[in-house]
All heavy atoms as a GROMACS GRO file, in nm:
protein
  590
    1MET      N    1   4.634  -5.705  -0.367
    1MET     CA    2   4.575  -5.771  -0.482
    1MET      C    3   4.658  -5.738  -0.605
    1MET      O    4   4.701  -5.627  -0.625
    1MET     CB    5   4.430  -5.725  -0.500
    1MET     CG    6   4.361  -5.790  -0.618
    1MET     SD    7   4.187  -5.748  -0.631
    1MET     CE    8   4.123  -5.862  -0.513
    2SER      N    9   4.684  -5.836  -0.693
    2SER     CA   10   4.766  -5.814  -0.810
    2SER      C   11   4.688  -5.740  -0.918
    2SER      O   12   4.567  -5.747  -0.927
    2SER     CB   13   4.820  -5.946  -0.863
    2SER     OG   14   4.714  -6.025  -0.910
    3GLU      N   15   4.764  -5.669  -1.000
    3GLU     CA   16   4.707  -5.592  -1.108
    3GLU      C   17   4.658  -5.685  -1.218
    3GLU      O   18   4.727  -5.778  -1.257
    3GLU     CB   19   4.816  -5.499  -1.162
    3GLU     CG   20   4.778  -5.419  -1.282
    3GLU     CD   21   4.897  -5.337  -1.335
    3GLU    OE1   22   4.986  -5.304  -1.256
    3GLU    OE2   23   4.898  -5.311  -1.454
    4SER      N   24   4.539  -5.658  -1.269
    4SER     CA   25   4.485  -5.739  -1.378
    4SER      C   26   4.544  -5.690  -1.510
    4SER      O   27   4.547  -5.570  -1.536
    4SER     CB   28   4.332  -5.727  -1.380
    4SER     OG   29   4.280  -5.800  -1.486
    5LYS      N   30   4.591  -5.781  -1.592
    5LYS     CA   31   4.653  -5.746  -1.720
    5LYS      C   32   4.571  -5.805  -1.833
    5LYS      O   33   4.513  -5.911  -1.820
    5LYS     CB   34   4.796  -5.799  -1.727
    5LYS     CG   35   4.888  -5.734  -1.627
    5LYS     CD   36   5.029  -5.778  -1.650
    5LYS     CE   37   5.120  -5.707  -1.551
    5LYS     NZ   38   5.259  -5.727  -1.582
    6GLU      N   39   4.573  -5.733  -1.944
    6GLU     CA   40   4.508  -5.785  -2.064
    6GLU      C   41   4.591  -5.902  -2.117
    6GLU      O   42   4.712  -5.894  -2.126
    6GLU     CB   43   4.501  -5.676  -2.170
    6GLU     CG   44   4.429  -5.720  -2.296
    6GLU     CD   45   4.419  -5.610  -2.399
    6GLU    OE1   46   4.434  -5.492  -2.365
    6GLU    OE2   47   4.398  -5.645  -2.516
    7THR      N   48   4.523  -6.011  -2.147
    7THR     CA   49   4.592  -6.129  -2.200
    7THR      C   50   4.531  -6.171  -2.332
    7THR      O   51   4.422  -6.127  -2.368
    7THR     CB   52   4.583  -6.247  -2.102
    7THR    OG1   53   4.447  -6.285  -2.085
    7THR    CG2   54   4.645  -6.214  -1.967
    8LEU      N   55   4.601  -6.256  -2.404
    8LEU     CA   56   4.548  -6.314  -2.527
    8LEU      C   57   4.592  -6.458  -2.535
    8LEU      O   58   4.684  -6.500  -2.466
    8LEU     CB   59   4.593  -6.234  -2.650
    8LEU     CG   60   4.742  -6.209  -2.664
    8LEU    CD1   61   4.800  -6.303  -2.768
    8LEU    CD2   62   4.764  -6.066  -2.706
    9THR      N   63   4.522  -6.535  -2.615
    9THR     CA   64   4.553  -6.677  -2.630
    9THR      C   65   4.640  -6.698  -2.753
    9THR      O   66   4.608  -6.650  -2.861
    9THR     CB   67   4.423  -6.758  -2.645
    9THR    OG1   68   4.343  -6.737  -2.529
    9THR    CG2   69   4.451  -6.906  -2.662
   10VAL      N   70   4.752  -6.769  -2.734
   10VAL     CA   71   4.845  -6.801  -2.841
   10VAL      C   72   4.858  -6.952  -2.847
   10VAL      O   73   4.886  -7.015  -2.745
   10VAL     CB   74   4.982  -6.736  -2.815
   10VAL    CG1   75   5.081  -6.771  -2.925
   10VAL    CG2   76   4.970  -6.586  -2.798
   11ASN      N   77   4.838  -7.011  -2.963
   11ASN     CA   78   4.856  -7.154  -2.979
   11ASN      C   79   5.001  -7.182  -3.018
   11ASN      O   80   5.049  -7.128  -3.117
   11ASN     CB   81   4.762  -7.209  -3.087
   11ASN     CG   82   4.618  -7.201  -3.044
   11ASN    OD1   83   4.586  -7.235  -2.931
   11ASN    ND2   84   4.533  -7.153  -3.131
   12VAL      N   85   5.069  -7.262  -2.938
   12VAL     CA   86   5.211  -7.292  -2.958
   12VAL      C   87   5.239  -7.439  -2.930
   12VAL      O   88   5.157  -7.508  -2.870
   12VAL     CB   89   5.301  -7.206  -2.866
   12VAL    CG1   90   5.285  -7.058  -2.894
   12VAL    CG2   91   5.274  -7.235  -2.720
   13ASN      N   92   5.356  -7.484  -2.973
   13ASN     CA   93   5.404  -7.615  -2.934
   13ASN      C   94   5.499  -7.595  -2.817
   13ASN      O   95   5.588  -7.510  -2.824
   13ASN     CB   96   5.479  -7.682  -3.050
   13ASN     CG   97   5.387  -7.712  -3.164
   13ASN    OD1   98   5.275  -7.756  -3.145
   13ASN    ND2   99   5.433  -7.688  -3.286
   14VAL      N  100   5.482  -7.672  -2.711
   14VAL     CA  101   5.562  -7.657  -2.591
   14VAL      C  102   5.631  -7.789  -2.562
   14VAL      O  103   5.568  -7.895  -2.562
   14VAL     CB  104   5.474  -7.618  -2.469
   14VAL    CG1  105   5.556  -7.610  -2.343
   14VAL    CG2  106   5.405  -7.486  -2.497
   15GLU      N  107   5.761  -7.782  -2.535
   15GLU     CA  108   5.835  -7.902  -2.499
   15GLU      C  109   5.836  -7.913  -2.348
   15GLU      O  110   5.866  -7.817  -2.277
   15GLU     CB  111   5.977  -7.890  -2.553
   15GLU     CG  112   6.059  -8.015  -2.534
   15GLU     CD  113   6.193  -8.007  -2.603
   15GLU    OE1  114   6.209  -7.925  -2.695
   15GLU    OE2  115   6.282  -8.084  -2.564
   16MET      N  116   5.798  -8.030  -2.298
   16MET     CA  117   5.800  -8.056  -2.154
   16MET      C  118   5.837  -8.202  -2.133
   16MET      O  119   5.831  -8.282  -2.225
   16MET     CB  120   5.665  -8.025  -2.089
   16MET     CG  121   5.555  -8.120  -2.126
   16MET     SD  122   5.399  -8.096  -2.036
   16MET     CE  123   5.355  -7.933  -2.083
   17THR      N  124   5.872  -8.234  -2.010
   17THR     CA  125   5.906  -8.372  -1.980
   17THR      C  126   5.779  -8.457  -1.973
   17THR      O  127   5.670  -8.407  -1.946
   17THR     CB  128   5.980  -8.382  -1.845
   17THR    OG1  129   5.891  -8.340  -1.741
   17THR    CG2  130   6.107  -8.298  -1.844
   18ALA      N  131   5.798  -8.585  -1.996
   18ALA     CA  132   5.686  -8.678  -1.983
   18ALA      C  133   5.635  -8.679  -1.838
   18ALA      O  134   5.514  -8.689  -1.815
   18ALA     CB  135   5.729  -8.818  -2.025
   19ALA      N  136   5.725  -8.663  -1.743
   19ALA     CA  137   5.686  -8.662  -1.602
   19ALA      C  138   5.595  -8.543  -1.570
   19ALA      O  139   5.503  -8.555  -1.490
   19ALA     CB  140   5.810  -8.658  -1.512
   20SER      N  141   5.619  -8.429  -1.636
   20SER     CA  142   5.533  -8.312  -1.616
   20SER      C  143   5.392  -8.341  -1.664
   20SER      O  144   5.294  -8.311  -1.596
   20SER     CB  145   5.588  -8.191  -1.691
   20SER     OG  146   5.712  -8.152  -1.642
   21LEU      N  147   5.381  -8.398  -1.784
   21LEU     CA  148   5.250  -8.432  -1.838
   21LEU      C  149   5.179  -8.536  -1.752
   21LEU      O  150   5.060  -8.524  -1.723
   21LEU     CB  151   5.262  -8.480  -1.983
   21LEU     CG  152   5.132  -8.516  -2.053
   21LEU    CD1  153   5.035  -8.397  -2.056
   21LEU    CD2  154   5.159  -8.564  -2.194
   22GLN      N  155   5.252  -8.636  -1.707
   22GLN     CA  156   5.193  -8.738  -1.619
   22GLN      C  157   5.140  -8.676  -1.491
   22GLN      O  158   5.032  -8.711  -1.445
   22GLN     CB  159   5.296  -8.846  -1.589
   22GLN     CG  160   5.327  -8.935  -1.706
   22GLN     CD  161   5.444  -9.029  -1.680
   22GLN    OE1  162   5.523  -9.007  -1.588
   22GLN    NE2  163   5.458  -9.131  -1.764
   23ALA      N  164   5.215  -8.582  -1.434
   23ALA     CA  165   5.172  -8.516  -1.310
   23ALA      C  166   5.045  -8.436  -1.333
   23ALA      O  167   4.954  -8.437  -1.249
   23ALA     CB  168   5.284  -8.427  -1.256
   24ILE      N  169   5.038  -8.366  -1.446
   24ILE     CA  170   4.917  -8.288  -1.477
   24ILE      C  171   4.796  -8.381  -1.486
   24ILE      O  172   4.691  -8.354  -1.428
   24ILE     CB  173   4.934  -8.208  -1.607
   24ILE    CG1  174   5.037  -8.095  -1.587
   24ILE    CG2  175   4.801  -8.149  -1.654
   24ILE    CD1  176   5.079  -8.025  -1.714
   25VAL      N  177   4.810  -8.490  -1.557
   25VAL     CA  178   4.698  -8.585  -1.574
   25VAL      C  179   4.659  -8.646  -1.440
   25VAL      O  180   4.540  -8.650  -1.405
   25VAL     CB  181   4.735  -8.693  -1.677
   25VAL    CG1  182   4.629  -8.803  -1.681
   25VAL    CG2  183   4.752  -8.633  -1.816
   26GLN      N  184   4.755  -8.692  -1.362
   26GLN     CA  185   4.726  -8.756  -1.234
   26GLN      C  186   4.657  -8.658  -1.138
   26GLN      O  187   4.558  -8.693  -1.073
   26GLN     CB  188   4.853  -8.809  -1.170
   26GLN     CG  189   4.908  -8.932  -1.240
   26GLN     CD  190   5.045  -8.973  -1.186
   26GLN    OE1  191   5.102  -8.907  -1.100
   26GLN    NE2  192   5.097  -9.083  -1.238
   27ASN      N  193   4.711  -8.537  -1.129
   27ASN     CA  194   4.652  -8.439  -1.038
   27ASN      C  195   4.516  -8.390  -1.085
   27ASN      O  196   4.426  -8.366  -1.004
   27ASN     CB  197   4.748  -8.322  -1.016
   27ASN     CG  198   4.866  -8.363  -0.930
   27ASN    OD1  199   4.854  -8.447  -0.842
   27ASN    ND2  200   4.981  -8.304  -0.955
   28ALA      N  201   4.498  -8.376  -1.215
   28ALA     CA  202   4.368  -8.336  -1.268
   28ALA      C  203   4.262  -8.442  -1.236
   28ALA      O  204   4.148  -8.410  -1.200
   28ALA     CB  205   4.375  -8.314  -1.419
   29LYS      N  206   4.299  -8.569  -1.244
   29LYS     CA  207   4.206  -8.677  -1.209
   29LYS      C  208   4.167  -8.668  -1.063
   29LYS      O  209   4.051  -8.687  -1.027
   29LYS     CB  210   4.269  -8.814  -1.238
   29LYS     CG  211   4.272  -8.850  -1.384
   29LYS     CD  212   4.336  -8.986  -1.403
   29LYS     CE  213   4.333  -9.031  -1.547
   29LYS     NZ  214   4.393  -9.166  -1.564
   30LYS      N  215   4.264  -8.640  -0.976
   30LYS     CA  216   4.235  -8.628  -0.832
   30LYS      C  217   4.141  -8.511  -0.804
   30LYS      O  218   4.050  -8.521  -0.723
   30LYS     CB  219   4.365  -8.609  -0.753
   30LYS     CG  220   4.451  -8.732  -0.748
   30LYS     CD  221   4.581  -8.701  -0.676
   30LYS     CE  222   4.676  -8.820  -0.683
   30LYS     NZ  223   4.808  -8.788  -0.624
   31VAL      N  224   4.165  -8.397  -0.872
   31VAL     CA  225   4.086  -8.278  -0.848
   31VAL      C  226   3.946  -8.291  -0.909
   31VAL      O  227   3.847  -8.257  -0.845
   31VAL     CB  228   4.158  -8.153  -0.906
   31VAL    CG1  229   4.069  -8.031  -0.905
   31VAL    CG2  230   4.286  -8.126  -0.830
   32GLU      N  231   3.938  -8.339  -1.030
   32GLU     CA  232   3.809  -8.345  -1.102
   32GLU      C  233   3.724  -8.466  -1.062
   32GLU      O  234   3.602  -8.457  -1.060
   32GLU     CB  235   3.833  -8.348  -1.254
   32GLU     CG  236   3.906  -8.227  -1.308
   32GLU     CD  237   3.829  -8.097  -1.293
   32GLU    OE1  238   3.705  -8.100  -1.298
   32GLU    OE2  239   3.894  -7.994  -1.274
   33GLY      N  240   3.790  -8.578  -1.036
   33GLY     CA  241   3.715  -8.700  -1.000
   33GLY      C  242   3.645  -8.762  -1.119
   33GLY      O  243   3.652  -8.716  -1.232
   34ARG      N  244   3.573  -8.868  -1.089
   34ARG     CA  245   3.500  -8.943  -1.193
   34ARG      C  246   3.356  -8.893  -1.202
   34ARG      O  247   3.303  -8.841  -1.105
   34ARG     CB  248   3.498  -9.091  -1.159
   34ARG     CG  249   3.635  -9.154  -1.152
   34ARG     CD  250   3.625  -9.298  -1.104
   34ARG     NE  251   3.753  -9.356  -1.076
   34ARG     CZ  252   3.815  -9.446  -1.152
   34ARG    NH1  253   3.756  -9.489  -1.262
   34ARG    NH2  254   3.931  -9.494  -1.119
   35ASN      N  255   3.296  -8.915  -1.319
   35ASN     CA  256   3.155  -8.879  -1.333
   35ASN      C  257   3.067  -8.990  -1.275
   35ASN      O  258   3.118  -9.087  -1.218
   35ASN     CB  259   3.120  -8.846  -1.479
   35ASN     CG  260   3.128  -8.968  -1.571
   35ASN    OD1  261   3.138  -9.082  -1.527
   35ASN    ND2  262   3.122  -8.942  -1.700
   36GLU      N  263   2.936  -8.978  -1.291
   36GLU     CA  264   2.843  -9.076  -1.234
   36GLU      C  265   2.861  -9.218  -1.289
   36GLU      O  266   2.822  -9.315  -1.226
   36GLU     CB  267   2.698  -9.030  -1.252
   36GLU     CG  268   2.652  -9.018  -1.397
   36GLU     CD  269   2.696  -8.891  -1.466
   36GLU    OE1  270   2.745  -8.798  -1.400
   36GLU    OE2  271   2.683  -8.885  -1.591
   37LYS      N  272   2.925  -9.228  -1.406
   37LYS     CA  273   2.950  -9.360  -1.465
   37LYS      C  274   3.090  -9.413  -1.430
   37LYS      O  275   3.129  -9.517  -1.476
   37LYS     CB  276   2.936  -9.352  -1.617
   37LYS     CG  277   2.795  -9.324  -1.663
   37LYS     CD  278   2.787  -9.322  -1.814
   37LYS     CE  279   2.644  -9.293  -1.858
   37LYS     NZ  280   2.633  -9.289  -2.005
   38GLY      N  281   3.163  -9.336  -1.348
   38GLY     CA  282   3.295  -9.378  -1.306
   38GLY      C  283   3.406  -9.347  -1.406
   38GLY      O  284   3.514  -9.402  -1.398
   39VAL      N  285   3.377  -9.257  -1.500
   39VAL     CA  286   3.473  -9.222  -1.606
   39VAL      C  287   3.529  -9.083  -1.580
   39VAL      O  288   3.457  -8.993  -1.541
   39VAL     CB  289   3.402  -9.228  -1.744
   39VAL    CG1  290   3.498  -9.187  -1.855
   39VAL    CG2  291   3.347  -9.366  -1.770
   40TYR      N  292   3.660  -9.068  -1.606
   40TYR     CA  293   3.722  -8.936  -1.598
   40TYR      C  294   3.690  -8.860  -1.726
   40TYR      O  295   3.707  -8.912  -1.835
   40TYR     CB  296   3.873  -8.947  -1.584
   40TYR     CG  297   3.917  -9.004  -1.451
   40TYR    CD1  298   3.964  -9.134  -1.441
   40TYR    CD2  299   3.914  -8.926  -1.337
   40TYR    CE1  300   4.006  -9.186  -1.320
   40TYR    CE2  301   3.955  -8.978  -1.214
   40TYR     CZ  302   4.001  -9.107  -1.207
   40TYR     OH  303   4.042  -9.157  -1.087
   41ARG      N  304   3.645  -8.736  -1.714
   41ARG     CA  305   3.615  -8.651  -1.829
   41ARG      C  306   3.702  -8.525  -1.820
   41ARG      O  307   3.657  -8.418  -1.782
   41ARG     CB  308   3.468  -8.611  -1.831
   41ARG     CG  309   3.375  -8.726  -1.854
   41ARG     CD  310   3.381  -8.766  -1.998
   41ARG     NE  311   3.284  -8.872  -2.021
   41ARG     CZ  312   3.284  -8.949  -2.126
   41ARG    NH1  313   3.376  -8.933  -2.220
   41ARG    NH2  314   3.195  -9.042  -2.140
   42ILE      N  315   3.829  -8.541  -1.854
   42ILE     CA  316   3.924  -8.432  -1.844
   42ILE      C  317   3.987  -8.410  -1.980
   42ILE      O  318   4.037  -8.504  -2.042
   42ILE     CB  319   4.035  -8.462  -1.741
   42ILE    CG1  320   3.974  -8.488  -1.605
   42ILE    CG2  321   4.137  -8.350  -1.735
   42ILE    CD1  322   4.066  -8.553  -1.507
   43ASP      N  323   3.984  -8.287  -2.029
   43ASP     CA  324   4.053  -8.253  -2.152
   43ASP      C  325   4.198  -8.220  -2.115
   43ASP      O  326   4.227  -8.114  -2.060
   43ASP     CB  327   3.986  -8.132  -2.218
   43ASP     CG  328   4.045  -8.102  -2.355
   43ASP    OD1  329   4.168  -8.117  -2.371
   43ASP    OD2  330   3.968  -8.063  -2.445
   44THR      N  331   4.286  -8.314  -2.142
   44THR     CA  332   4.426  -8.301  -2.103
   44THR      C  333   4.491  -8.177  -2.165
   44THR      O  334   4.565  -8.106  -2.098
   44THR     CB  335   4.505  -8.428  -2.142
   44THR    OG1  336   4.442  -8.541  -2.084
   44THR    CG2  337   4.648  -8.421  -2.094
   45ALA      N  338   4.463  -8.151  -2.292
   45ALA     CA  339   4.522  -8.034  -2.358
   45ALA      C  340   4.477  -7.906  -2.289
   45ALA      O  341   4.559  -7.814  -2.269
   45ALA     CB  342   4.484  -8.032  -2.505
   46ASP      N  343   4.351  -7.897  -2.252
   46ASP     CA  344   4.303  -7.778  -2.181
   46ASP      C  345   4.370  -7.763  -2.044
   46ASP      O  346   4.403  -7.653  -2.002
   46ASP     CB  347   4.151  -7.783  -2.162
   46ASP     CG  348   4.075  -7.748  -2.288
   46ASP    OD1  349   4.136  -7.696  -2.384
   46ASP    OD2  350   3.952  -7.773  -2.290
   47LYS      N  351   4.390  -7.874  -1.975
   47LYS     CA  352   4.454  -7.870  -1.844
   47LYS      C  353   4.601  -7.828  -1.856
   47LYS      O  354   4.650  -7.748  -1.775
   47LYS     CB  355   4.441  -8.006  -1.774
   47LYS     CG  356   4.480  -8.005  -1.629
   47LYS     CD  357   4.409  -7.900  -1.546
   47LYS     CE  358   4.264  -7.930  -1.524
   47LYS     NZ  359   4.198  -7.834  -1.433
   48VAL      N  360   4.671  -7.879  -1.958
   48VAL     CA  361   4.810  -7.838  -1.981
   48VAL      C  362   4.815  -7.688  -2.009
   48VAL      O  363   4.898  -7.615  -1.953
   48VAL     CB  364   4.874  -7.918  -2.097
   48VAL    CG1  365   5.008  -7.859  -2.137
   48VAL    CG2  366   4.891  -8.064  -2.058
   49SER      N  367   4.727  -7.640  -2.094
   49SER     CA  368   4.719  -7.498  -2.127
   49SER      C  369   4.695  -7.415  -2.001
   49SER      O  370   4.761  -7.312  -1.978
   49SER     CB  371   4.608  -7.474  -2.228
   49SER     OG  372   4.593  -7.336  -2.254
   50GLU      N  373   4.603  -7.459  -1.919
   50GLU     CA  374   4.570  -7.388  -1.795
   50GLU      C  375   4.692  -7.382  -1.701
   50GLU      O  376   4.722  -7.276  -1.644
   50GLU     CB  377   4.454  -7.458  -1.726
   50GLU     CG  378   4.410  -7.398  -1.596
   50GLU     CD  379   4.299  -7.479  -1.531
   50GLU    OE1  380   4.222  -7.547  -1.602
   50GLU    OE2  381   4.290  -7.474  -1.408
   51MET      N  382   4.761  -7.493  -1.686
   51MET     CA  383   4.876  -7.498  -1.596
   51MET      C  384   4.990  -7.409  -1.646
   51MET      O  385   5.050  -7.336  -1.568
   51MET     CB  386   4.924  -7.643  -1.580
   51MET     CG  387   4.824  -7.736  -1.514
   51MET     SD  388   4.773  -7.683  -1.350
   51MET     CE  389   4.927  -7.695  -1.261
   52ILE      N  390   5.018  -7.413  -1.776
   52ILE     CA  391   5.125  -7.330  -1.831
   52ILE      C  392   5.088  -7.183  -1.820
   52ILE      O  393   5.171  -7.099  -1.784
   52ILE     CB  394   5.157  -7.370  -1.976
   52ILE    CG1  395   5.221  -7.510  -1.977
   52ILE    CG2  396   5.247  -7.268  -2.043
   52ILE    CD1  397   5.238  -7.570  -2.116
   53SER      N  398   4.963  -7.150  -1.851
   53SER     CA  399   4.918  -7.010  -1.841
   53SER      C  400   4.931  -6.958  -1.698
   53SER      O  401   4.979  -6.846  -1.676
   53SER     CB  402   4.774  -6.997  -1.889
   53SER     OG  403   4.765  -7.023  -2.027
   54ASN      N  404   4.890  -7.038  -1.601
   54ASN     CA  405   4.902  -6.998  -1.461
   54ASN      C  406   5.049  -6.976  -1.422
   54ASN      O  407   5.083  -6.879  -1.356
   54ASN     CB  408   4.839  -7.101  -1.368
   54ASN     CG  409   4.688  -7.099  -1.373
   54ASN    OD1  410   4.627  -7.003  -1.418
   54ASN    ND2  411   4.628  -7.207  -1.328
   55PHE      N  412   5.134  -7.066  -1.468
   55PHE     CA  413   5.277  -7.055  -1.437
   55PHE      C  414   5.335  -6.928  -1.498
   55PHE      O  415   5.410  -6.855  -1.432
   55PHE     CB  416   5.351  -7.178  -1.491
   55PHE     CG  417   5.498  -7.175  -1.461
   55PHE    CD1  418   5.545  -7.217  -1.338
   55PHE    CD2  419   5.589  -7.130  -1.555
   55PHE    CE1  420   5.681  -7.214  -1.309
   55PHE    CE2  421   5.725  -7.126  -1.528
   55PHE     CZ  422   5.772  -7.169  -1.405
   56ILE      N  423   5.300  -6.898  -1.622
   56ILE     CA  424   5.350  -6.779  -1.690
   56ILE      C  425   5.307  -6.652  -1.616
   56ILE      O  426   5.387  -6.561  -1.593
   56ILE     CB  427   5.304  -6.777  -1.837
   56ILE    CG1  428   5.382  -6.879  -1.918
   56ILE    CG2  429   5.314  -6.638  -1.899
   56ILE    CD1  430   5.330  -6.902  -2.058
   57LEU      N  431   5.181  -6.646  -1.577
   57LEU     CA  432   5.131  -6.526  -1.508
   57LEU      C  433   5.189  -6.512  -1.368
   57LEU      O  434   5.223  -6.402  -1.324
   57LEU     CB  435   4.978  -6.528  -1.504
   57LEU     CG  436   4.910  -6.512  -1.639
   57LEU    CD1  437   4.760  -6.538  -1.627
   57LEU    CD2  438   4.935  -6.374  -1.697
   58GLU      N  439   5.202  -6.622  -1.296
   58GLU     CA  440   5.251  -6.617  -1.159
   58GLU      C  441   5.402  -6.593  -1.148
   58GLU      O  442   5.451  -6.548  -1.045
   58GLU     CB  443   5.216  -6.748  -1.086
   58GLU     CG  444   5.068  -6.763  -1.061
   58GLU     CD  445   5.031  -6.899  -1.002
   58GLU    OE1  446   5.124  -6.977  -0.969
   58GLU    OE2  447   4.911  -6.926  -0.990
   59ASN      N  448   5.476  -6.623  -1.255
   59ASN     CA  449   5.622  -6.615  -1.249
   59ASN      C  450   5.680  -6.503  -1.335
   59ASN      O  451   5.797  -6.507  -1.371
   59ASN     CB  452   5.684  -6.750  -1.286
   59ASN     CG  453   5.657  -6.852  -1.178
   59ASN    OD1  454   5.720  -6.851  -1.073
   59ASN    ND2  455   5.559  -6.937  -1.199
   60ASP      N  456   5.599  -6.403  -1.366
   60ASP     CA  457   5.643  -6.282  -1.434
   60ASP      C  458   5.718  -6.309  -1.564
   60ASP      O  459   5.827  -6.260  -1.588
   60ASP     CB  460   5.728  -6.196  -1.339
   60ASP     CG  461   5.741  -6.052  -1.387
   60ASP    OD1  462   5.662  -6.010  -1.474
   60ASP    OD2  463   5.831  -5.983  -1.338
   61PHE      N  464   5.654  -6.387  -1.651
   61PHE     CA  465   5.710  -6.415  -1.782
   61PHE      C  466   5.734  -6.287  -1.862
   61PHE      O  467   5.830  -6.277  -1.938
   61PHE     CB  468   5.613  -6.508  -1.859
   61PHE     CG  469   5.664  -6.555  -1.992
   61PHE    CD1  470   5.775  -6.637  -2.001
   61PHE    CD2  471   5.599  -6.519  -2.108
   61PHE    CE1  472   5.820  -6.682  -2.124
   61PHE    CE2  473   5.642  -6.562  -2.232
   61PHE     CZ  474   5.754  -6.645  -2.239
   62GLU      N  475   5.650  -6.187  -1.840
   62GLU     CA  476   5.664  -6.060  -1.911
   62GLU      C  477   5.801  -5.997  -1.888
   62GLU      O  478   5.867  -5.952  -1.983
   62GLU     CB  479   5.553  -5.965  -1.868
   62GLU     CG  480   5.549  -5.837  -1.946
   62GLU     CD  481   5.429  -5.750  -1.909
   62GLU    OE1  482   5.327  -5.803  -1.861
   62GLU    OE2  483   5.440  -5.629  -1.929
   63SER      N  484   5.846  -5.993  -1.764
   63SER     CA  485   5.980  -5.938  -1.734
   63SER      C  486   6.088  -6.024  -1.797
   63SER      O  487   6.188  -5.973  -1.848
   63SER     CB  488   6.001  -5.929  -1.584
   63SER     OG  489   5.917  -5.831  -1.528
   64TYR      N  490   6.070  -6.154  -1.794
   64TYR     CA  491   6.167  -6.246  -1.852
   64TYR      C  492   6.186  -6.219  -2.001
   64TYR      O  493   6.298  -6.211  -2.049
   64TYR     CB  494   6.122  -6.391  -1.828
   64TYR     CG  495   6.215  -6.493  -1.889
   64TYR    CD1  496   6.330  -6.533  -1.822
   64TYR    CD2  497   6.187  -6.550  -2.012
   64TYR    CE1  498   6.415  -6.627  -1.877
   64TYR    CE2  499   6.272  -6.644  -2.069
   64TYR     CZ  500   6.386  -6.682  -2.000
   64TYR     OH  501   6.472  -6.774  -2.055
   65VAL      N  502   6.078  -6.205  -2.075
   65VAL     CA  503   6.090  -6.185  -2.219
   65VAL      C  504   6.136  -6.044  -2.255
   65VAL      O  505   6.188  -6.022  -2.365
   65VAL     CB  506   5.960  -6.219  -2.296
   65VAL    CG1  507   5.924  -6.365  -2.277
   65VAL    CG2  508   5.845  -6.130  -2.256
   66LYS      N  509   6.120  -5.948  -2.165
   66LYS     CA  510   6.169  -5.812  -2.191
   66LYS      C  511   6.321  -5.804  -2.177
   66LYS      O  512   6.382  -5.711  -2.230
   66LYS     CB  513   6.101  -5.713  -2.096
   66LYS     CG  514   5.958  -5.687  -2.134
   66LYS     CD  515   5.894  -5.587  -2.038
   66LYS     CE  516   5.751  -5.557  -2.079
   66LYS     NZ  517   5.686  -5.462  -1.984
   67ASN      N  518   6.382  -5.898  -2.112
   67ASN     CA  519   6.528  -5.900  -2.091
   67ASN      C  520   6.596  -5.967  -2.210
   67ASN      O  521   6.588  -6.088  -2.228
   67ASN     CB  522   6.562  -5.973  -1.961
   67ASN     CG  523   6.709  -5.972  -1.931
   67ASN    OD1  524   6.793  -5.940  -2.014
   67ASN    ND2  525   6.741  -6.009  -1.807
   68ILE      N  526   6.667  -5.890  -2.289
   68ILE     CA  527   6.732  -5.940  -2.411
   68ILE      C  528   6.834  -6.049  -2.380
   68ILE      O  529   6.861  -6.134  -2.466
   68ILE     CB  530   6.797  -5.823  -2.490
   68ILE    CG1  531   6.838  -5.870  -2.629
   68ILE    CG2  532   6.918  -5.768  -2.417
   68ILE    CD1  533   6.757  -5.816  -2.737
   69GLU      N  534   6.889  -6.051  -2.260
   69GLU     CA  535   6.987  -6.153  -2.223
   69GLU      C  536   6.927  -6.294  -2.220
   69GLU      O  537   6.999  -6.393  -2.223
   69GLU     CB  538   7.047  -6.120  -2.086
   69GLU     CG  539   7.125  -5.991  -2.083
   69GLU     CD  540   7.244  -5.990  -2.177
   69GLU    OE1  541   7.315  -6.092  -2.183
   69GLU    OE2  542   7.266  -5.886  -2.244
   70ASN      N  543   6.794  -6.304  -2.213
   70ASN     CA  544   6.728  -6.435  -2.208
   70ASN      C  545   6.706  -6.496  -2.346
   70ASN      O  546   6.653  -6.608  -2.356
   70ASN     CB  547   6.596  -6.423  -2.133
   70ASN     CG  548   6.616  -6.396  -1.986
   70ASN    OD1  549   6.709  -6.450  -1.926
   70ASN    ND2  550   6.534  -6.311  -1.930
   71TYR      N  551   6.745  -6.427  -2.452
   71TYR     CA  552   6.722  -6.477  -2.588
   71TYR      C  553   6.846  -6.552  -2.637
   71TYR      O  554   6.955  -6.495  -2.646
   71TYR     CB  555   6.689  -6.360  -2.682
   71TYR     CG  556   6.550  -6.309  -2.663
   71TYR    CD1  557   6.520  -6.223  -2.558
   71TYR    CD2  558   6.447  -6.350  -2.747
   71TYR    CE1  559   6.392  -6.177  -2.538
   71TYR    CE2  560   6.318  -6.304  -2.728
   71TYR     CZ  561   6.292  -6.217  -2.623
   71TYR     OH  562   6.163  -6.172  -2.603
   72PRO      N  563   6.830  -6.681  -2.673
   72PRO     CA  564   6.943  -6.755  -2.726
   72PRO      C  565   6.979  -6.706  -2.866
   72PRO      O  566   6.892  -6.664  -2.942
   72PRO     CB  567   6.894  -6.900  -2.730
   72PRO     CG  568   6.747  -6.892  -2.724
   72PRO     CD  569   6.710  -6.761  -2.661
   73ARG      N  570   7.104  -6.708  -2.896
   73ARG     CA  571   7.150  -6.667  -3.029
   73ARG      C  572   7.126  -6.779  -3.131
   73ARG      O  573   7.132  -6.896  -3.096
   73ARG     CB  574   7.298  -6.632  -3.027
   73ARG     CG  575   7.326  -6.512  -2.943
   73ARG     CD  576   7.474  -6.476  -2.953
   73ARG     NE  577   7.500  -6.359  -2.873
   73ARG     CZ  578   7.507  -6.236  -2.925
   73ARG    NH1  579   7.489  -6.218  -3.053
   73ARG    NH2  580   7.533  -6.134  -2.847
   74GLY      N  581   7.095  -6.741  -3.252
   74GLY     CA  582   7.082  -6.836  -3.361
   74GLY      C  583   6.951  -6.913  -3.364
   74GLY      O  584   6.939  -7.012  -3.432
   75SER      N  585   6.851  -6.868  -3.290
   75SER     CA  586   6.723  -6.940  -3.289
   75SER      C  587   6.629  -6.882  -3.390
   75SER      O  588   6.624  -6.768  -3.420
   75SER     CB  589   6.658  -6.931  -3.152
   75SER     OG  590   6.735  -7.002  -3.059
   0.00000   0.00000   0.00000
């Protein structure tokens, strides 16, 4: 079992491809389905946040940011 880490929420602007956003929306619709009136009730921004957060935690973002070599110069 993985170690539980303390996390916090940070509001940021994230650049991603249009195809990534389309995939999140399409897959969220498949997973969540329609309500009794046949309407999708999915908060796309929340789903994007959830997907990015999961990716960051699963792919050891902490180690990545601790490595000074990963920082571009002049940013």
